[in-house]
N, C-alpha and C positions, 0 to 999 in steps of 0.2 A: 504492499499500498503507500503512495506517495506521500508526501507530506500534504500536497492539497487534498487528497482524496480523505486524510485521516480530518484535516479539519469540518472536510466538508460532512461525513462521519458523523463529529461531534458536533456540528451547528443541528445535522436533523434530529440525533437523541433530544439535545437539551430542548427543540422546540418539541418534539414530540410528547415529553412532558411538561412543556409550560398549557397545550393542549387541552390535558385534560383540566388546567385550574380555569383559563380564561375561554373554554369555548365556549362555557354555558351562560357568561357574558356577550358572548359574539353574538351568539345564534337569537340573541334577544332584537335584533336590529331588524333580524329579517325579516320580510312579509309574510315566508312558509319554510316552515322549517322543512317540510316536506316535499321535498326537492330533489329533479332526476337530473344527476349529472351522466351526460353521460362523453369518455373522455377518449381519445385514441390511446393514452398509455396511462401511468401510474400518478396521474396528474391530480383526477378527484378525487383519492384518498385522500391525497395531501389534503384536499381543500374539506370532505367532510369533515376530518379529524380536527381543523383547524379552529372548523366552528360546530365541533363536538355536534354533529346530529348525525343519525343514520345513516346509514348508507343502505342508498333506492335506488342503487343501479348494479347491473351485474357487468359494469366494468374498472373495477378492480383489482390492484395486484396483475396489468396485466398491458399488453399493445398489440396494436394492429400493424399491416403496412397500409402503409398512406392510402393505394388506391382500394384494397380490405376497405379503408375503415368510410369514406367518401360512400359507397358500397353500402355498409351498416345502418348509416343519418338514414340513407334516401331511402330505405326500408325495412324501419328499426323496427315496425310490429313482424315484416310477414321473417329477419329473423331470427324475432329473440323468440317467434313461436316453432324456429325448425328444432330438431332434436339433434342436441353437441353429440358431437363422435371425434373420437382421436386417430392421428395419424404420426405416423415416426417421422423421425424429419425427413427419413430419407425418401419419403412420400410429398412428403409436402410440396408446391407449386414456387418458393421461397427455399428453395434447398440450398439450395449454396448460397445464401446469404444467414440463412442458418448455421451452417456452418462454420461457415467464417467469424460466429460469432461467440461459437463454442455450444453453442445454443442444447440444455440435454433436458427442460421443464417439457413439462406436457404440451401440446399444439394442438388447441380445438380446431373442426370444420364444421360451420350450420351452410349447409349446401355449400356456395363456390368461391365462400370466404375465410381465410383462417386468425384463430386466434391464439398467442401466442402467450401462455398461462406463464406468466415470468417467475412469478414467486411463488410458487405450487409446487408443489413436493411430489403430489399424486394425481392423477385422470380421478381417482374419485375423487378429492376435497376438492378440484377445479371442478367439475363435473354439479357437485351438490352444490358449489356456493353458488356457482352459476343459477341455478334452479334456482335457489334459494331468494336469492338477488332478485334475479328478474320478474319475480312471482311479483316484489314489491313496487314496480315501476308506479310513480305518479303519473298517469298521461295526463294528466291538465296541468301538470309542474315543471316541467322539463327543458335544462340544457342544452347547448353543445360545446364541448372546446375539442378542435383542433394543432397542430404546428407539424411547421415544416424539418417534417422527421421520417422514417425510414422510409428512403429513397419517396420522399414529396416530390414530385414534378406540378409546371405548371396548368400540369391540368388539372386535378387534386383539388391545389389553388384556385381552380378556378370555378368546378363544381361544388364544391363545399361551400362556397362566396352566393352562389347559388340556388342552395338547397332552401326551402319555404320554412324556414324557423325565421322567428323575429330574436332570439337570445343562441347566439350564437356566437364566437369568438376563434380565432387561431392567431399564433404566434406564428408570425414571421421575418424571414432575415432579409426582406430588403423592403420598400414601398411599392405595393403590390397595384394602389389604390381602390384596394378590396374595400369594402364597407365593412366585414367583421373584423379586419385582419387586425393584431397589436404586434407592433416592433417591439421586437426581442433584444436586448441593451444585454443579456447575457453570453455564455460561451458560445459562439459560433464557430462553424466550420463547411467551411465554401460552402455555402447557404445549406447546413443545416445546422439544426437545433440538439446537441447529443445529448441534453439533460435539460427539461423545463423543471423539474423539479427540487432543485433545489432553491430555487429563485423564483417558484411557486407565486408567489402572490407580489413579486419588482415592479411588474408594470402593466398590473391589473390591482380594481378595490373591486374583492370579493364579494363586499355586499352589495353594493351598488350590481353586480354583475348579478349573482342571485335574485334579487331586487326587478331585475329587466333597466335599469338606469347608464346613460354612460359608465363607462368604467374604466375606459384607456386612463394610464397615468406614468408620468414618470420618461412621455416618449416623443421632448425634444432630447433629453439622455440616449435614451435609444438611437434616435436617429443620428445624433453626432458620430454616436459611436460604430454605428452599424457603414455610417458614409467611410469612414477613414477605414475597417477591414476591407471592405467587396475595394476600398481602392488597393490596398496591400496585397488584397487576395487576384486582384487585373492584371 
């Protein structure tokens, strides 16, 4: 573990402990704490714990590749209604990418999309928690979050931005003039956001996001940083 990784791990550990005490006060600011957060990765779980509210979403402790995630969001009820199956890494359409990442976790399949259960030890655990949390979805109060990672292209950025949902955001490494974009001022590597959970609330007001208000913050800082980074990588 590098020094930076150690610091980040310690930061998250302290934050999780503080959430146990402060979450009960934060959630009082929500108009409705019974919210379903659909996220392309572990970000949603961090938000739930920060706010001290129950997981009303199956997208906890896992991630999707970008094209699969946009499909999932576009036809959410359909995919939630599919029976979760499991395959080996060798059978995955993302085989090369998963092998490159030395993936050992369960790989789920919902019709034509795949779900990488990153923080699950077994298929049984993944299946039980997916089914249990899917039943909790509040179809009347859903927010969607996406980020430019896991082989995200301009195609997915445009398609996500055009989804017919009012409360959706996506963290991006450039200004694409998309309505739902929030410029990410954290670590970016060649147009990819490797991790958006350490600084998960650095560029967004979570309370305002859940409440359906303008939630962007620190965008001038993010814009300046991204311009310098993109210029250096050009």
